[in-house]
N, C-alpha and C positions, 0 to 999 in steps of 0.2 A: 584490517578486514578479515573475516572468517570465510573460508571457502564453503560453498553449499553442495558441491559435487566434485567427484574425482573420477577421471577416466582417461581415455585416449582419443586423440584426434587422428583419424587415419585417412590417407588418400593414396590409392595404389599400394605399394609396398612400404610407404613411409608411415611410421607410427610415432605420434607425438604425445607423451604423457602430459596431461594438463589438469589444472584446477579451475573451477568455475566460481566466479564471484558476482554478486549483484552490482551492477554499474550505477545504480541510482538509489536514492533514498528519499523518504517523505520528510518535508520540512514543516508540515502542519503541526500546530500545537495539539497535543493529544488531549482530547476532551472526553469526559465520562458522563454517564447519565446518573443524576443524583436526585434525592427527594428535596424539593425546593424549600421545605420548611426547616430541615435540620442537617442537610448536606449528606444524608446517609446514601451509600452506594446502592444503585439499582442493579440487580443481577438477574439473569435469566436462567431458568432451570430447564433441563432436558427431560421432559416428561413423556412417558409412553401413553399414547392416546387409547390403548386398549385396557391396560390395568391401572393407569393413573400413577404409576410409581416413577420416581426420579431415576434416571439411567446414567451410570458413570461412563466415561469415555471408552473404557476397555470393552464395554458391551454395546458400543454403537458401531453398526456396519453400514455399508452403502447398499443401495437397492435400485433396481430399475423397474419402473412401472409402465406397463404397456396400455393402461387403461382399465383392464380387467384383472390382470394378475401382477403380482409383485415378485421379482426375483432378487433374493438377497445374495450379495457378493461379499465374500470374506477376504481377509488378508491373504489366506492361502490361495484363493482363486486368482487374485491379482499377481501373486508371486509366481503362479504357474504360467503366466503369459511370457513368451520368450523375449519380447521387447523389453520387459521390465528387468530382466537379468542382464541386459546388455549395458556395458559401461563404455561403449564406443560412440563417438561422434563421427559418423560416416559422411565423407564428401561425396555427393551424388554427381555434381557437375560444376563447372565454372562458367558463369554467364556474364555478359557485358553488364556492367553496373547500372547503366541507364535503363535497362529493361525491367528493373524491379520498381514497381509503383510504391511510393512511400506510404500509401494507404494500407499496405499489407504489413508494415513494420509494427512489432510489438515490443516487449520488454527487452532491454539490452543487458548483456552480461560481459564481464571481462574474462578472458582466458589467459591464465599465467602458466608458464612451464612448470611441470612437476618432476623435474629431473636436474641433476647437477650439470648435465650437458644440455645446452640450449640450442645446439646446432640445427636440429630438425625444426624447432620452433621458428628460429630466424629464417631457415630456408623457406618455409611455407609463407612467412610474412613477406619476404622479398619477392617470392613468386607472385603473390597477390598484387603487390605494389607495381612490379614491372609489367604485369599483364593487363593492368587496369580492369580486372575482372573481380567478381564477387563469387565466393564459393557458396553453393547451396548444399546444406547438410541436413541430416536427420539424426535425431537422438531421442532418448527417453528421459523424462524428468518428472517426478512427482505423479506417477501413474498416467502419464500422457506421452504419446509420441509427438515430438515437436519437429516442425520444419523451421529452419533458421538460415539466416544469411551470415556468412563469415567474412568480415572485412577488417581493415587496418585503421586504427586511430592512434596517432602519436606513438608509433612503434609498438603498440599493444594490439593483439588480436581481439576483436570484439565479435561476440556471437549475439545476433539480434533475431529474436524469434519472429516468425512470419505467420500470418493468418493463412489457413488453408483457403484454397480458391472458393470453396462453397460457403465460407464464412463472411465473405465480402458481399454485401447486398447490391443488387442491380440498381443503378440510379435511373429512375423512370419518373419524370415529372411532366404531366400534360401541359403545364403552364409554359414549358419551353418548346412545345411542338412547333409553334409559329415564331420564327425569329424576327424581332422588330428591326426595321431599317436604321442603321447608324450612319450619320453623315460624316464626311471627311473632317468637318470643323469640330464636331463633337469628339471624334476620336483623337484629334490633334490636342484639344483642350484636356482630355482625360490623360493623355500621355505626358503633357506638361505638368499636370498635378502629381503624377507618379514621379517625375524627375525631381520635383521639389521636395519629395520625401526620401529620395534615393540615398542609401548609405550602405556601409559594410555591416554585416551582422556581427555584433559583439554581445554575446549572451550576458556578460557581467553588467551591462548597462540596464538590465531589466530586473526588477525585484517584485516580490509578491506583497503588494501594499496591504492587502487585507490581513495577511498573517502577521505582518510587522505591527500593524495597528492593534491587532488582537493581543499580541504578546505585551505590547505597551500597556494596554488596558489591564491585563492580568497582573503585571508588575505594579501598577498603580493601586489595585485593590489589595495586593499583598502588603505594600508599604503602608496603606491606610489601616491595616489590621482587619480588613473585611474578609476574613477566611475562618474556616473551621480547622480543628486539629485532625489531621488525616488518620491518625491511629484510632481516634474515637469513632470516626465515621466509616473508614474503609477497612480497618483492622490492620494488623502488623504482619510483615513478611516473616516467614519462618525460614530456617536453613534449607528446607526441602522445597522452598518456593511457594508453599501454600500460604493462606492468610488465616490468621486467628483473630477473632473479635471478642474481646472480653465484654460480654453483654452488660454486666453490672457497672463496669467502668464507663462504658459508653452512655449508659443511662444517667450515671452520676454527673458526667460532664455535660450532658445535654441539659439536665435539670439546672445545674449551676449556671450554664450559659443563658438559659431562658430566664432564670431568676435574676441574674445580673442585668439583663436587658430590660426586664420589667421594672426593676427598682430604679434604673437610670431614667426611664421614661415616666415614672410615677410623680405627679405633682407633689410639692411639699404639703404636708398636712397642716391645716389651719388649727390654731389653738381655740379650744372651746371656751366661751366666756364662763366665768365663775357663776355657779348656781346661786340664785338669790334665796335667802332664807326669810321665812316670815317672822315678824317680831312676836315674841310671846306676850 
């Protein structure tokens, strides 16, 4: 794994150099948009709505629109914010773990020690384990101030981002204003049904059936030769990471592919009968 952030975790006078890693990854098959007739890659252009020109990334800025006016914010503007210069994860408080509603949990990250001495890291980990509390921390990542919960999982410190309080919508449903009466017999039967499904949670028992079947379908189409040459349709990668598409080569391959398909599907030509000649 490659770290995505480096800084220090601090509480009181204790300072722990750490590296941040994404704790999760997407297992979905990567799908692209293509032209259904020839497999050509569909790409989107960044076009200015004023002058109609295509804009490169280095000339794209962020802006805030209040309805009547637009304020453009540059990289220098963001760099001037003090929170963006901070490389600290500051512990704000230690709270009982059960007080954090799971609805507030966001993306999880692993925190690994970034020092030859791991004593301070282990000290904080042991403190969290022994106190049965979760540390609430604040830090900056990707131009946003984050609130997060710091906890322990398998001897590793885990930083799990938290939603801000005003980001959680209030649950208000008029349908539940009147509570229907539940009989003791109905509740007993419902609990019996729950008991029949009771088990310990083992994540490895569950798989993403849709993605597995999708990958099986893709493999079957590859094995059957039902595919296009990627270099001809998507272009080839350069050392700089860009893509180069040889237009003439792509056209030639497309024509050959179309011609080959047409000849395979063309019925065999019938022999014309010999022309009759008149007797002289």
